[in-house]
N, C-alpha and C positions, 0 to 999 in steps of 0.2 A: 511616246515610249512609256510614260507612266501608266496610261490606260491599259496598254498591253501587259505591263508588269503586274498590275492589279489582278488581271485575269489568272496570273500564275500563282497568286498568293496561296491557295490551298496546297499546291505542290511544294512551294518553298517552305511552308510551315511543316509539312510532312518531313521534308529533308532535314530541316533544322532540328526537329524534335528527335528524329532517329539518331542524329549525331549527338544530341544532348544526352540521350539515354545511355550512350556508350562512349564516354570520354576516354581519350587515349593521350598519354603524355609524350612530350619530347619527340623522338624519332619513331616511337612505337605506334604510329597512326595507320596501321595496316588496314583495319576495317573501314576507317574513314576514307582512306585513299582509294580503296576498292569501290566504295560507293560513288566517289567523285568520278572515277574513270568510267563507270557504267553510265552515268548521266551525260558525261561529255561525249561518249560514243553515240548515245541516243540523239544528241544534238548534231551529229555528223562531224564532230571535231576530230582532227588528227590527234591522237593521244599517246603520250609516253609516260610510263610509270618508272619508279625507281630513280627519279631525278632528285638530286640532293638527298640521297639515301632512300627516303620513303615519300618524296614529293611526286606530284603529278603535273605534267604540262600538257595543255590542250591548245590546239591551233585552229582558227577559222579564217577563211579568206584566202587571198592570193599570196603565193610565196614570193612575189615580186612587189615592190612598192614599200611604203613606210610600215613599220612594225610598232604597235602599241601593246604593252603588257599590262595586265591587271593582276594584282597579287592578293591572295587571301591566306591566312594562317589557319592551321587545322588542329593544333595541339591544345590539350586541357591542362588544368592546374591541379596540384596535390592538395585539394580542399574538399572537405566533406560537405556536401550540399544539405541545406536545411529547408529548402522550399518543399511545400506539400502540393505537388502537381503530378499529374499522371505521366509526365515526361521527365521526371526527375532522374538524376543519375542513378544507374543501376550498378555502378562500379564503386565499391567502398573506397573512400579516401580521395576520390577524384571527381571533378566537375568542370564544366565550361563556365568558369567564373569571370572570364575576360571576353566573352562574346565571340570566340573563334568559330563556334558552331553557326552563328548568324553570319559571320564573314564568309564562311564556306558556302552557305546556302545562297547568299546574295550574289556571289560570283558565279555560281551555277545558274542562277536566274539571269544574270547578264549574258551568259553563254546561250541560254535558251532564246533570249531576245535577239541577239546578234546573229544567231543561226538563220534567221529569216531576213537579214539585211544584205544588201549588196555592198560589200566592203571595199574601200579604196586601198586596201593593203591587207596586212595580217593583224589580227588580234590574238595575242598569246595569253593564255590563262595559267597563272602560276599558283598552284596549291602547295603551300609550303609547310613542312613540319617544323617543330622545335623552335618556335619564336620565343618561348618563355625562358629558355635556358640553353647554355652551351653543353655539349657532351664532354666526356673526360679528356678529349683531345682539343678542347677549346673551339669546337665547331658549332655554329648555330645553323638553323634551317636556311637562313638567307645566304650565309657564306657557303654552305654546302651546295645550294642551287646555283650560285654564281660559279663555283668550281666545276659544276657539271654543265656550264655554258648555257644555262636557261635564259640569260639575258643577252646572249650574243646577237648582235644586229638590231637590238631594240632601240627605238628612237625616243620613247617616253614610257614611263611606268607609273601607274597610279594604284592607290589602295584606299581603303576606308577603315576606320575604327569606330565601333559603337561607343556611345557614352550614355550612361543612365542619369546624367545630370542635365540633359538637354531634351526638350520635348520632341516627340516624333514629328517629322515634317520640317525639322530645322537641321542645318549643317553649320559647321565652323571650319574655316580654312583661311590661311594667310600665307603670303610668301615669306621666305626666310626660315629661321630656326623654328622647328615645331616641337621638338622634344629634346631631352637632355642626354648627355653621355652618362653611362653608368659603369661603375667599377665596384668591386667587392673586396673587403678585407676579412681575413680569418686569422685569429690570434689565439694562441695558447699561452696563458700566464702561469708560470710555475713558481711554487714556493717549497715549503716543507710541511707535509701533513702531520697530523697528530690528534690527540684527544681534545675534544672541545672544552674540557674542563681546565686545560693547561695551555692556553693560547700563547703564553710566553715561551713555550718550548717549540713553537712552530714559526714558520714564515707563512702567514695566512694568505693564500692567493685570492680569497674573496675580498679581504681588506684591501689588497693591492688593486683588485679589479674595480672597487668602488672609486678609487682615486683616478684610475684610468678612464672610467666612464664619465666622470665629471669633466675631465680634461677633453675627452673626445667631443662631448656635446658643446663645449665652448669653442671648438675650432671654427664653425661657420660664422659665429657672431664676433669672435675676438681675433681671428687670424686671417679671415678672408675679407677682401674689399666689400664693404656693405652694399655697393652698387652692383656687385656681381652675384647672380644666383648661385647658391651652393646649398647642398643638403648632405647631412651625415646622420644616418639612423642605424641604431643597433637593433637587430632582429632576433639574435640568439645569445643568451647567456646560459651556460650549462656547466654544472659541476656538482660534486658531492654525491654521497650515497646514504647518509644518515644524519640526523640532527646533531648528534654529539661527536661527529668526526669532521675534523678540518682536512680537506682533501689536499693532494699534492698540486693539482692543476685546476684551472677554470678556463673554459673555452668560450670565446665570443666571436660573433660574426655580424657584419653590418654592410650597409650599402652607401655608396658615395654618388652624388648626382651633381653635374655641372654643365655649363654651356661653353664657357671660354676655355681654350686649350691650356692656357697658363694656370687657370684656377684648377683645372682637372689635375695637373701635375702637383700643384701645391697641396691639394687635399691628400693625395697619396703620400707626399713627403711629411705632412703634418701628422698623419696616422702613425707613421714610423717614429717620429719625434715623441709623440705622446706615449707610445709603448715603452720608451726608455725609462719612464717612471718606475716600471717593474724592477729595473736594475737598481735604481736609486733606493728603493725600499727593500733591497736584499733578495729579490727574486730574479727571475729571468723570463724571457718570452721567445716564442717563435711566431713569426708573422708571414703570412702569405697574401700577396696583393694580386688580384685577378683583374686584368683590363677587360672591360665589357664593350657594349655597343657605343659607337660615337654618336654625337648629336645628329638629328635628322634635319636636313635643310630642304625646304620645299622650293622647287623651281618656279619663278614668277610666271613664265609662259604657260606651264602646265596648270598652275593654280588658276590662271585667268580662264582657261577652257573649262575647268571643273566648275568654277563659279558661274560661268555663262550657262553651262548645262543645267546646274541646279536651279538657277534663277528661271530658266525657261520652263522647267518642270514644276517648281514649287512657288515661284514668285520671288522677287528680289528681297522682300522682307524676311524670307526664310534663310537667307545666306548671311551668316555672321562672321566677323573676324575671329580668328582663332585666339585662344588664350594660351600663352606659352605654358607648357606642362613640364614638370620635372620627372615625369614618367619617361621611360626609354623604349625604343622600338628597333628591332633589327632590320626593319625596312630601311633604316638609315644606310645600310650597306648598298641596297639596290638604288636608292636615290643618289648615292655617290657614284654609282657605276654609269648612270645615264640620267638625263633630266627626269625628275620624279616629284610626286606630291601625294600626300595623304590628307584626307579630310575626316573630321569627326561627324558622325551621324547620330542624331538624337534618337533614343529608343525608350524614352520615359513616357508613360501614359500621361497625357496632359492633365494637370490638376493633381497628380499623384506625387508622393514623396520620391526623392531621388533614390536610385539604387546604385551602389558604388562597385566598381570593378574589384576583382580579387576578394570578394566577400561571399560567404556561403549562402547569402540570400539574393545574389545577383540574378536578375532575369530581365527580359525585354518585352516591349510592346511589339508583337509580331506584325502589326501594321507597318512597321518600319522595313520589313523584308523587301517588299516590292519597290519601295522608295529607293533603298540602297542599290538594288539591281538596276533600276532605271537610270540612276545617276551614273553608275559605272559604265553602262552601255552607251548612254548619250555622250559622256565625256570621251570615250574611246572613239566614237564616230567623229567627233569634232577634232580630236587630235590627229586622226588619220588624214584629214583634209586640210591641215595647216599648210600654207605655202612654204 
């Protein structure tokens, strides 16, 4: 399978670069979805568009027997790319900084490989929009595809995620929890604005915010069980319009990450408690808590088949245990709907520095494209023939 996949490398590179040049965010993946549908039809797949709003579902094999699904996400991030390559993003303010262009190309490669195989059931190819964010109605790409019955009748679902901290030709996967739950807090701290020369005549929301920030950052280390993973990070602090004006309000926004359900709830409660500092200091606050993706749990039976497939293609030394990440993935919804697992695929040029996800310089070693396609295809074949 790997030998066949390597023959597809020029096509996979072409597909990946075309998607990389034209990144699309959220559910606005119209051009990407159209390209995916064209390739699936070329493979002889039965193809449906508009699944999960702008997702695409392809099917190969028999409509009777077991069903194995493979998922790839298609959306980009609101990041300005700084790489100087001829396939750099041509859309200002957006880029594929999380590798979804590679995920899409590799899943299309898996479809090309499996189109020539005699399948003992159905392989379903799930091309998902909006992994990176919910829409205004609180819907992510995975939940939208589930609502449109994309996983109905599926016996197992698999996926991969590229990582620039692992060499090409290596994968990481383990059973159990693979990623964290994620929640978001958004707060507006209100005081009373005025002239910067007369702070005594104001209730300075920046001053209040500094106390709130100190208390927020103490939550994981001083309020959460030290044996339980927990992260609280503030990503936005915004307020003011001039150096000599104390504003009425300051806005802040942050992310919460957890594994344990009780810790997840405690983090939400602690944020609420901390914001009470604003009232103690004479101000007030408005707080919005948004519940995000749950933890992703890899099924041990599915993990075993991925590990066997990767070892057969790359050697046992190339298959490493996963390191628990506090990143989050909406694939968790799919893995909760049926037995599922996701593996990390190395895309770092051996001997080169790591490139980190969600960074304007993120890029991949394109030699990883046929490797990912081959592992996905081989894993699907093995899962189809489980007793």
